[in-house]
C-alpha positions in Angstrom: 26.7 -66.0 15.6 26.2 -66.1 11.8 22.4 -65.7 12.2 23.0 -62.6 14.3 25.4 -61.1 11.7 22.8 -61.9 8.9 20.0 -60.2 10.9 22.3 -57.3 11.6 23.1 -57.0 7.9 19.4 -57.2 6.9 18.5 -54.6 9.5 21.2 -52.2 8.3 20.1 -52.6 4.7 16.5 -51.9 5.6 17.4 -48.8 7.6 19.5 -47.4 4.8 16.7 -48.0 2.3 14.2 -46.2 4.6 16.5 -43.3 5.1 17.0 -43.0 1.3 13.2 -43.1 0.7 12.7 -40.4 3.3 15.3 -38.2 1.6 13.4 -38.6 -1.7 10.1 -37.6 -0.1 11.7 -34.4 1.3 13.2 -33.5 -2.0 9.8 -33.8 -3.7 8.0 -31.4 -1.4 8.9 -27.7 -1.8 10.2 -25.9 1.3 8.6 -22.7 2.6 11.5 -20.7 1.1 11.0 -22.4 -2.3 7.3 -21.7 -2.2 8.0 -18.1 -1.3 10.5 -17.8 -4.1 7.9 -19.2 -6.6 5.3 -16.7 -5.4 7.7 -13.7 -5.6 8.8 -14.8 -9.1 5.1 -15.0 -10.2 4.4 -11.5 -8.8 7.6 -10.1 -10.5 6.6 -11.6 -13.9 3.2 -10.0 -13.7 5.0 -6.6 -13.2 7.6 -7.3 -15.9 10.5 -5.8 -13.9 14.1 -5.9 -15.2 17.6 -5.4 -13.7 17.9 -3.4 -10.5 14.2 -3.0 -10.1 13.7 -6.7 -10.2 16.5 -7.3 -7.7 15.1 -4.8 -5.3 11.6 -6.2 -5.7 12.7 -9.8 -5.2 14.8 -8.8 -2.2 11.9 -7.0 -0.5 9.4 -9.8 -1.5 11.5 -12.5 0.1 12.1 -10.5 3.3 8.4 -9.8 3.7 6.0 -11.9 5.8 3.7 -14.2 3.8 1.0 -12.3 2.0 -2.4 -12.4 3.6 -5.5 -13.0 1.5 -6.3 -9.3 1.8 -2.8 -8.3 0.5 -3.2 -10.7 -2.4 -6.6 -9.2 -3.2 -5.1 -5.7 -3.2 -2.2 -6.7 -5.4 -4.4 -8.7 -7.9 -6.9 -5.8 -8.1 -4.1 -3.4 -8.9 -2.8 -5.7 -11.6 -6.2 -6.2 -13.1 -6.8 -2.4 -13.1 -3.3 -1.8 -14.8 -4.3 -4.3 -17.4 -7.7 -2.7 -17.8 -9.5 -6.1 -17.5 -13.3 -6.2 -17.5 -16.0 -8.9 -17.1 -15.1 -12.5 -17.6 -11.5 -11.7 -18.4 -11.1 -9.9 -15.1 -12.8 -12.8 -13.2 -10.5 -15.3 -14.8 -7.4 -13.2 -14.1 -8.5 -12.6 -10.4 -9.1 -16.3 -9.9 -5.7 -17.3 -11.2 -3.9 -14.5 -9.4 -5.4 -15.3 -6.0 -4.4 -19.0 -6.4 -0.7 -18.0 -6.5 
């Protein structure tokens, strides 16, 4: 009987440790919503919006479907044009922008 209780205690301790480890793994990986929030924040910072404009942009951005590569390209091209980037500066900006 004491061996059974000892094995039960060890099993319980191992299962709790595994559950805690799994919870840590989930906390480390960003969720889809967190990734979407990060992307919207990056887009907003590029546009330097403030106040109500920022709120409206973030609300719309978070409601929208994930951006396709084509949508990213359009957005990044518009931002590069607004910043009047040319040559290597534009290439570097576009590369960084499309990674987001």
